[in-house]
C-alpha positions in Angstrom: 32.5 39.2 8.2 34.8 41.6 10.0 37.9 40.2 11.5 38.1 40.5 15.3 40.7 43.0 16.4 42.6 43.1 19.7 41.2 45.5 22.4 43.1 48.5 23.4 45.5 47.8 26.3 44.5 48.8 29.8 45.4 52.4 30.3 48.4 51.8 32.6 49.9 48.7 30.9 53.6 49.4 30.2 54.7 46.9 27.5 56.1 47.0 24.0 54.0 44.1 22.6 52.2 45.0 19.4 48.5 44.2 18.9 47.6 40.9 17.2 47.8 37.3 18.4 51.1 36.7 20.2 51.6 33.1 18.9 54.9 32.6 20.7 53.4 33.4 24.1 50.2 31.5 23.4 52.1 28.3 22.6 54.6 28.8 25.4 51.8 28.9 27.9 50.2 25.8 26.3 53.5 23.9 26.3 54.1 24.7 30.0 50.6 23.7 31.0 51.0 20.4 29.1 54.3 19.7 30.7 53.2 20.8 34.2 49.5 19.9 34.6 49.6 20.3 38.4 50.4 24.0 38.0 47.2 24.5 35.9 43.8 25.2 37.3 41.4 26.7 34.7 38.8 27.5 37.4 40.9 30.3 39.1 43.0 33.1 37.8 45.7 32.3 40.4 45.4 30.0 43.4 48.0 29.3 46.2 47.3 26.3 48.3 49.0 26.0 51.6 48.8 24.4 55.0 50.2 25.7 58.3 53.3 23.7 57.7 54.2 24.4 54.1 53.1 25.9 50.8 51.6 23.1 48.8 51.6 24.7 45.4 50.6 27.5 43.1 48.4 27.1 40.0 47.1 29.4 37.4 44.6 29.3 34.6 45.8 30.0 31.0 45.6 33.8 31.6 47.4 33.6 34.9 50.3 31.7 33.3 50.4 34.2 30.5 50.9 37.2 32.7 53.5 35.5 34.9 55.4 34.4 31.8 55.2 38.0 30.5 56.9 39.2 33.7 54.0 40.5 35.7 53.6 39.8 39.5 50.5 38.2 41.1 49.1 40.3 44.0 48.7 37.7 46.8 48.0 40.5 49.3 44.6 41.0 47.5 43.8 37.2 47.6 40.6 35.9 49.1 40.9 33.0 51.4 38.9 29.9 50.6 39.0 26.4 51.9 41.0 25.4 48.8 43.6 28.2 49.2 44.2 31.9 48.4 42.7 33.0 45.2 43.3 36.3 43.4 42.5 38.0 40.1 44.9 40.9 40.4 48.5 41.9 39.7 50.7 44.0 42.0 50.1 47.0 39.8 46.3 46.8 40.5 45.3 45.5 37.1 43.2 42.4 36.6 44.9 39.3 35.4 42.3 38.8 32.6 42.8 42.3 31.1 46.6 42.2 31.1 46.5 38.6 29.7 44.3 39.7 26.8 46.7 42.5 26.0 49.9 40.4 26.3 48.4 37.7 24.2 47.0 40.1 21.6 43.4 39.0 22.0 40.1 40.7 21.7 37.7 40.5 24.6 35.7 37.8 22.8 38.8 35.8 22.0 40.0 36.2 25.6 36.6 35.0 27.0 36.7 31.9 24.8 40.3 31.0 25.7 40.0 31.8 29.4 36.7 29.9 29.9 36.8 28.0 33.2 35.3 24.9 31.4 38.0 24.6 28.8 39.9 21.4 28.7 43.5 21.2 27.4 42.0 20.0 24.1 39.7 23.0 24.0 42.6 25.3 24.5 44.6 23.6 21.8 41.7 24.0 19.3 41.4 27.6 20.3 45.2 28.3 19.8 45.1 26.6 16.3 42.3 28.9 15.4 44.0 32.0 16.7 47.5 31.3 15.4 46.9 29.2 12.3 49.5 26.8 13.6 48.6 23.2 14.2 50.9 21.6 16.8 50.6 18.2 18.4 48.0 17.9 21.2 
C-alpha cells in the first residue's frame, strides 16, 4: 500500500516547514486543548463569542489552534455572525484555515480530513496523533 504523502502547500503560503507530519506542532496543539478545553470547539474553525458588554471567549478546532500556534492571524473581518458568535474559516492573508493547517502540520488532505472532523472527541484526536507520529503519549 502506498504511503500517504503531504499535499503541496497552498500557492501563497510563506513558511519554512518541510513536508511530513509535524509531530512537535501536532502534540503542542493537543496538549493545549487538553489543558484549556474551553478554548476548543471542534465544530468551528474559529469562533468568537461576545455580548454587547464583553468578549466572552475565543475557541478553535484543532486546525484553528494549529494555524494560530504557527503564527497565522484569524480574519475576524470575514466572520459570519451566528447566534453563538462570530465564525470564520479564513486567515488575514485570505487563505483557508483548513488548508494552511494541513500544510503546517504536514498532513495529506485525507489525514487532515480525519484529524479535523467535527465529530472527533479528544480521544479520537489522540488516537489519530499516535497513528500520525508513532508516539504514544498519555491521553
